[in-house]
C-alpha positions, -999 to +999 in steps of 0.1 A: +000+000+000+029+024+008+054+029-020+090+039-012+115+051-037+151+055-029+176+078-047+210+093-042+232+063-045+263+062-067+300+059-067+323+078-045+359+076-033+369+066+002+364+095+026+337+111+005+300+117+012+266+107-002+231+117+007+204+091+002+167+101-001+136+080+003+102+094-007+069+077+003+035+078-013+003+085+006-008+109+033+003+089+063+040+094+061+042+113+094+027+084+113+055+060+104+089+053+119+113+054+090+146+035+088+176+027+067+192-007+063+218-023+040+224-058+029+252-076+011+245-110-006+253-138+019+251-115+049+224-106+073+205-073+067+221-046+088+202-019+107+217+016+102+194+043+115+158+051+123+137+082+130+103+081+146+073+104+141+086+127+167+119+130+148+139+112+174+168+094+158+184+061+167+216+046+152+233+013+148+267+011+164+285+005+130+276+039+116+272+061+147+292+093+142+294+090+104+257+088+093+228+111+101+192+104+095+165+131+091+130+135+078+109+162+061+072+154+066+061+181+042+080+163+014+072+127+026+109+121+026+136+106+048+173+112+043+205+095+052+236+117+051+267+094+049+301+109+056+336+094+058+326+066+035+347+034+035+350+006+009+332-017+033+302+006+030+297-007-005+264-025-008+227-019-015+209+005+009+172+001+016+145+024+031+118+010+053+085+023+068+074+008+101+039+007+115+051-004+150+079+020+159+116+008+158+106-029+158+104-029+120+082-060+119+068-065+084+077-030+072+072-015+038+105-017+018+119+003-010+137-014-039+172-002-028+199+020-041+235+010-048+264+026-030+300+019-042+330+033-024+364+029-040+398+030-023 
């Protein structure tokens, strides 16, 4: 029912920055907790960051201090600012919308955007 579209991925050199965007359809965006995840084939999906409807952020340990999540309810958009990127950050990044806070049980998923970081 909720459609999520990611953008902003691409190729960058180590130490560089990218800003990912995720835009949601519908009029209920402000009621969802939004999150960013990434997943490499053969590895478990990794939680990166979330932001609830009160705009309170929460970060995974692996990216805390480098990544910043924010949202703009007027634009139905959540962002992930990624700084000091490393080659190990190379993978596909996914946006998710949760109906039950930070639990992310059966969330709506975007189709992903590729991030490639070269040495």
